[in-house]
C-alpha positions as CSV (number, residue, x, y, z in Angstrom):
1,M,-6.5,-25.5,-22.7
2,T,-5.4,-28.3,-25.1
3,M,-1.6,-29.0,-24.9
4,I,-1.5,-32.2,-27.1
5,D,-3.8,-32.6,-30.1
6,L,-3.3,-35.7,-32.4
7,R,-5.5,-35.8,-35.5
8,G,-5.8,-38.9,-37.6
9,V,-2.2,-40.0,-36.7
10,R,-0.9,-43.2,-38.4
11,R,2.5,-44.8,-37.9
12,D,3.4,-47.9,-40.0
13,F,6.5,-50.0,-39.9
14,L,7.6,-52.5,-42.5
15,V,8.6,-55.8,-40.9
16,G,9.8,-58.2,-43.5
17,D,7.3,-58.1,-46.3
18,Q,4.4,-57.1,-44.0
19,T,3.2,-53.6,-42.9
20,V,2.5,-53.3,-39.2
21,H,0.1,-50.5,-38.2
22,A,1.7,-49.4,-34.9
23,L,-0.7,-46.5,-34.7
24,D,-4.0,-46.7,-36.6
25,D,-5.9,-43.4,-37.0
26,I,-5.3,-42.0,-33.5
27,N,-7.3,-38.9,-32.4
28,L,-6.4,-37.7,-29.0
29,N,-6.5,-34.4,-27.0
30,I,-4.7,-33.9,-23.7
31,A,-5.2,-30.7,-21.8
32,A,-2.4,-28.7,-20.1
33,G,-1.8,-30.1,-16.6
34,E,-3.5,-33.4,-17.1
35,Y,-2.2,-36.7,-15.6
36,V,-2.7,-39.5,-18.1
37,S,-1.7,-43.1,-18.0
38,I,-1.4,-45.2,-21.2
39,M,-1.9,-48.9,-20.8
40,G,-2.2,-52.0,-23.0
41,P,-0.5,-55.2,-23.9
42,S,3.0,-55.3,-25.4
43,G,2.8,-54.3,-29.1
44,S,-0.3,-52.2,-28.6
45,G,1.4,-49.0,-29.7
46,K,2.0,-47.3,-26.3
47,S,5.7,-46.6,-26.7
48,T,5.2,-45.6,-30.4
49,L,2.6,-43.1,-29.3
50,L,4.9,-41.7,-26.6
51,N,7.7,-41.4,-29.1
52,L,5.5,-39.4,-31.4
53,V,4.3,-37.1,-28.7
54,G,7.9,-36.6,-27.6
55,L,9.0,-35.7,-31.2
56,L,11.4,-38.7,-31.3
57,D,9.4,-40.1,-34.3
58,R,7.1,-38.8,-37.1
59,P,3.7,-40.1,-38.2
60,N,3.2,-41.4,-41.7
61,S,0.1,-39.3,-41.9
62,G,-2.0,-37.1,-39.7
63,H,-1.1,-34.1,-37.6
64,Y,0.3,-33.4,-34.2
65,L,-0.4,-30.0,-32.6
66,L,1.6,-29.0,-29.5
67,D,0.0,-26.1,-27.8
68,G,-1.6,-25.1,-31.1
69,E,1.5,-25.4,-33.2
70,D,1.6,-28.1,-35.9
71,V,4.9,-29.7,-35.1
72,T,4.7,-32.4,-37.8
73,T,5.6,-29.7,-40.3
74,L,8.8,-28.7,-38.5
75,S,12.3,-29.7,-39.7
76,D,14.4,-32.1,-37.7
77,V,16.4,-29.2,-36.2
78,Q,13.2,-27.3,-35.3
79,Q,11.7,-30.4,-33.7
80,A,14.9,-31.0,-31.7
81,H,14.8,-27.4,-30.4
82,T,11.1,-27.8,-29.4
83,R,11.8,-31.1,-27.7
84,N,14.7,-29.7,-25.7
85,R,12.6,-26.7,-24.5
86,R,9.2,-28.2,-24.0
87,I,9.4,-32.0,-23.4
88,G,11.1,-34.0,-20.7
89,F,11.6,-37.8,-20.8
90,V,12.0,-40.4,-18.1
91,F,12.8,-44.0,-19.2
92,Q,12.8,-47.4,-17.5
93,A,16.6,-47.8,-18.0
94,F,17.5,-44.3,-16.6
95,H,19.9,-43.5,-19.5
96,L,22.3,-41.6,-17.3
97,V,25.8,-41.0,-18.7
98,P,28.1,-43.3,-16.6
99,R,31.2,-41.0,-16.7
100,L,29.3,-37.9,-15.4
101,T,28.4,-37.2,-11.8
102,A,24.7,-36.9,-10.8
103,A,25.0,-33.1,-11.0
104,E,26.6,-33.2,-14.4
105,N,23.9,-35.5,-15.7
106,V,21.2,-33.1,-14.5
107,E,23.1,-30.2,-16.0
108,L,23.5,-31.8,-19.5
109,P,20.3,-30.4,-21.1
110,L,21.2,-26.9,-20.0
111,V,24.7,-27.2,-21.5
112,L,23.0,-28.3,-24.8
113,A,20.7,-25.2,-24.5
114,A,23.8,-23.0,-24.2
115,M,22.7,-21.6,-20.8
116,A,25.2,-19.5,-18.9
117,P,27.3,-21.6,-16.4
118,Q,26.2,-19.6,-13.3
119,E,22.5,-20.1,-14.1
120,R,23.1,-23.8,-14.8
121,R,24.7,-24.4,-11.4
122,R,21.9,-22.5,-9.7
123,R,19.2,-24.6,-11.4
124,V,21.0,-27.9,-10.8
125,A,21.5,-27.1,-7.1
126,T,17.9,-26.2,-6.7
127,A,16.7,-29.4,-8.5
128,L,18.9,-31.7,-6.4
129,Q,17.8,-30.1,-3.2
130,A,14.1,-30.4,-4.2
131,L,14.7,-34.2,-4.6
132,N,16.8,-34.6,-1.4
133,L,19.8,-35.5,-3.5
134,S,22.2,-32.7,-2.8
135,D,24.5,-35.1,-0.9
136,R,24.7,-37.3,-4.0
137,A,25.7,-34.5,-6.4
138,R,29.3,-35.7,-6.9
139,H,28.4,-39.4,-7.1
140,K,28.6,-41.3,-10.4
141,P,25.5,-43.3,-11.4
142,E,27.1,-46.6,-10.4
143,Q,27.3,-45.2,-6.8
144,L,23.6,-44.5,-6.6
145,S,20.7,-46.8,-5.9
146,G,18.1,-47.5,-8.5
147,G,15.6,-45.1,-7.0
148,Q,18.3,-42.4,-6.7
149,R,19.2,-42.9,-10.4
150,Q,15.6,-42.5,-11.5
151,R,15.2,-39.4,-9.4
152,I,18.3,-38.0,-11.0
153,A,16.8,-38.8,-14.4
154,I,13.6,-37.0,-13.4
155,A,15.7,-33.9,-12.4
156,R,17.5,-34.0,-15.7
157,A,14.1,-34.4,-17.6
158,T,12.6,-31.3,-15.8
159,I,15.6,-29.0,-15.4
160,T,14.6,-27.1,-18.6
161,E,11.1,-26.6,-17.0
162,P,9.3,-28.4,-19.8
163,D,5.5,-28.2,-20.4
164,V,5.2,-32.0,-20.8
165,L,6.8,-34.9,-19.0
166,L,6.7,-38.3,-20.6
167,A,7.5,-41.4,-18.5
168,D,7.9,-44.8,-20.1
169,E,7.7,-47.6,-17.5
170,P,9.4,-45.3,-14.9
171,T,9.2,-47.9,-12.1
172,G,10.0,-51.0,-14.2
173,N,13.5,-51.5,-12.8
174,L,12.7,-50.5,-9.2
175,D,11.6,-52.2,-6.0
176,H,8.2,-51.3,-4.6
177,K,9.4,-48.6,-2.2
178,S,11.8,-46.9,-4.7
179,G,9.0,-47.1,-7.3
180,G,6.6,-45.4,-4.9
181,D,9.1,-42.6,-4.2
182,V,9.6,-42.0,-7.9
183,I,5.8,-41.9,-8.6
184,D,5.4,-39.5,-5.7
185,T,8.0,-37.3,-7.3
186,L,6.3,-37.4,-10.7
187,E,2.9,-36.6,-9.2
188,A,4.3,-33.7,-7.2
189,L,5.5,-32.2,-10.5
190,N,2.1,-32.7,-12.0
191,R,0.5,-30.9,-9.1
192,R,2.8,-28.0,-10.0
193,G,1.3,-27.8,-13.4
194,I,3.4,-30.1,-15.7
195,T,1.4,-32.3,-18.1
196,L,2.3,-35.9,-17.1
197,I,1.9,-38.9,-19.4
198,V,2.9,-42.3,-18.0
199,V,3.1,-45.5,-20.1
200,T,2.9,-48.5,-17.8
201,H,1.9,-52.2,-17.5
202,D,1.2,-51.7,-13.8
203,A,-2.5,-51.6,-13.2
204,E,-2.0,-50.0,-9.8
205,L,0.1,-47.3,-11.2
206,G,-2.2,-46.7,-14.1
207,A,-5.1,-46.3,-11.8
208,R,-3.5,-43.4,-10.0
209,A,-3.8,-41.1,-13.0
210,G,-6.8,-38.8,-13.5
211,R,-7.3,-40.3,-16.9
212,R,-6.6,-43.8,-18.3
213,I,-6.1,-44.6,-21.9
214,L,-6.2,-48.3,-23.0
215,M,-4.6,-49.2,-26.3
216,C,-4.8,-52.4,-28.4
217,D,-3.5,-53.1,-31.9
218,G,-2.5,-49.5,-32.5
219,R,-5.9,-48.1,-31.6
220,I,-7.4,-46.4,-28.5
221,E,-9.9,-48.9,-27.1
222,A,-10.9,-46.9,-24.0
223,D,-10.4,-43.4,-22.6
224,A,-11.8,-42.8,-19.2
225,R,-11.4,-40.1,-16.5
226,T,-11.0,-41.6,-13.1
227,G,-11.3,-38.6,-10.8
228,T,-8.6,-40.0,-8.6
229,A,-5.9,-37.5,-9.4
């Protein structure tokens, strides 16, 4: 079943008096439950593609169908609602709120979704326990290690039980062991059925995915299934 379907997608940016084709006629299908890595040099369009898939940006032309729905036609409010329900994000820089505890950071998307407090607390406790972080629930981000902060970010990204999880250089700020723990966590979520898309410069990490996409100059240069996931 196709989860993500991009059809003739273009994204242009005006830099000075020049137009940069960040995405140039992208056609891409990703099935539900796939594990995909997106690789390529800086400026190849990887993050722009991830932002479009995550409904953080809109294409200049073309169409994006999410589970069969053309989300390019949705209003900003409708896109935000879809994003909050169906898409989770994990970033290199964690983006945790410094003044909130670990538990409060994880709970934040549920607050925005207006979920009842009792159900919010139940979900947060379950998520923290699953990541072996229950003893860090009351800690602020500054009191956590880099690996712990990234796992809190993963818990926050998946607390709404999204269909798709997008990870942009999720191990970029971590040491090798912490990065390995984070990838193990992401891959465990994928095995439970979540569609996982990882943007990375790390060839070793990219090779772990069941499908590797190589981008260059806003185009998909290669798309290969590895059979490793």
